[in-house]
C-alpha angles and dihedrals in degrees: 000000000000115000112256137172094271091055091049090051092048091046089063095037097047130339091212091054089049092051093047094048092043090052090052098253097141120183095154094105088072095051120104091200091054090049090051091050091051090048090053089052091048092051091049089048091052092051094047105029098205107029101114113078128190118210120172105313098341136085117211117203095212138351124196134167090274109022147044102209125207115193120205132178095226140021090219093120108024093161092060091047092048092055092044089054092046088053089054090048089053092053090049091048089054087056091051095257117128119196141149118242124244122194116201122191120197092196114036120197107163109003147037116294090243128048125180122213131182131200110231130169093268093052090044090056090047090049091053089053092046091051091052090048091051091050090051091047093052094056093052113117094230136035118256117261121278110271093213100211131145090257089064090076091068096042120115087227094055094110091048092053102038111023 
């Protein structure tokens, strides 16, 4: 499977989740949080008819003259969302499009509702390494061990890991 933004996000959130999704074990259709996230995207799409853009194997929530915007329901894992957005910025850069990243959270728990990220040479090098690590992870014979953290209870793969 080709690395995409979802896999980058999952890699930071949980290596097991990344491996499962990357190996086409998809339990997200049963997840209420995933359904809520999709509903948020549909509402945004209705308000701004042509905001979501597909390029190669990525879907960008919104692209303006200055920003690539990624919309998330929650700020529960900002680090994962930052790297997902940086991955999207890299894909755009490869197409000759330079933008800053803007993360928007509809439900904020710990942070501001908007976070700005920029792709610099250091982050680009890290992203190349992360992409290689994801590719290595996906060809492993077995899924990584369960991380057993409180966030697991809300994961769409909870039943797979614990039941």
